[in-house]
C-alpha positions in Angstrom: 4.5 10.5 13.6 1.3 12.2 12.6 0.6 16.6 12.4 -1.7 15.7 15.9 0.6 14.1 17.7 3.5 16.5 16.5 1.8 20.0 17.7 0.4 18.4 20.8 3.8 17.0 21.8 5.6 20.5 20.6 3.0 22.6 22.8 3.2 20.9 25.7 6.7 20.6 25.7 6.8 24.4 25.1 4.4 24.8 28.1 2.0 26.6 25.8 -1.5 26.5 25.9 -3.5 26.6 23.1 -4.6 30.3 22.8 -1.1 31.1 23.1 0.2 28.6 21.0 -2.1 29.9 18.4 -1.6 33.4 19.1 1.9 32.8 18.5 1.2 30.9 15.0 -1.3 33.6 14.1 -3.8 30.7 14.3 -7.2 30.6 16.0 -7.4 28.6 19.2 -10.0 26.5 17.7 -7.7 26.0 14.4 -5.2 24.7 16.9 -8.0 22.3 18.6 -9.0 20.9 15.3 -5.4 19.8 14.3 -4.6 18.4 17.9 -7.6 16.1 17.8 -6.8 15.1 13.9 -10.3 16.9 12.8 -8.5 18.8 10.3 -5.0 18.0 8.5 -2.6 21.1 8.4 -0.6 22.0 5.1 3.2 21.6 5.8 3.6 25.3 5.6 0.9 25.6 8.7 2.5 22.5 10.5 5.8 24.2 10.6 4.5 27.5 11.6 2.9 26.4 14.7 5.5 23.9 15.6 8.0 27.1 14.7 5.7 29.1 17.5 6.0 26.6 19.9 10.0 27.0 19.8 10.5 24.0 17.8 11.7 22.6 14.2 9.6 20.6 12.0 11.5 18.6 9.4 10.0 16.5 6.6 11.8 13.3 5.9 11.1 10.8 2.4 12.5 7.5 3.2 12.0 4.7 0.7 9.2 1.9 1.6 10.5 -1.5 2.1 9.9 -3.8 -0.3 8.5 -7.4 0.4 10.7 -10.3 0.9 9.8 -12.9 -1.9 11.0 -15.3 -0.2 8.6 -14.7 2.9 5.7 -14.4 0.5 6.3 -17.2 -1.3 6.4 -19.2 1.8 3.3 -17.7 2.8 1.6 -18.6 -0.5 2.9 -22.2 -0.2 1.1 -22.4 3.3 -1.9 -21.1 2.1 -2.2 -23.8 -1.2 -1.1 -26.3 1.2 -4.4 -25.2 3.6 -6.8 -25.4 1.1 -5.6 -28.8 0.1 -7.0 -29.6 3.4 -10.4 -28.0 3.1 -13.3 -30.1 2.2 -14.2 -30.3 -1.6 -17.7 -29.7 -3.1 -18.8 -32.0 -5.7 -19.9 -30.5 -8.8 -23.8 -30.2 -9.2 -24.8 -33.6 -11.5 -27.1 -31.0 -14.0 -27.8 -27.5 -13.9 -30.4 -26.6 -11.2 -31.5 -23.3 -13.4 -32.0 -23.8 -17.0 -29.5 -22.0 -19.5 -29.7 -18.1 -19.6 -32.5 -17.2 -22.7 -34.4 -20.1 -23.6 
């Protein structure tokens, strides 16, 4: 979930106005509007402060990214190469269309 969604959901679930959330989080209503619209990204500390002011807990989780399956990637490569074999080939020009560079 992105920061804008987290702030908006926390505020709406707490039945708070943007102005009231801003007051509780010690920030401006304009900042809340910008964070919720995604025009501005809060730091994690700011996000945590705003979500906590709405009565919720912010947690950051770090997970390893999934490595692509080499078998699937290999199969896709074979399909692309097979497709390329069926595309029309251009014949090489019988002679150069332009004189060699520097002459």
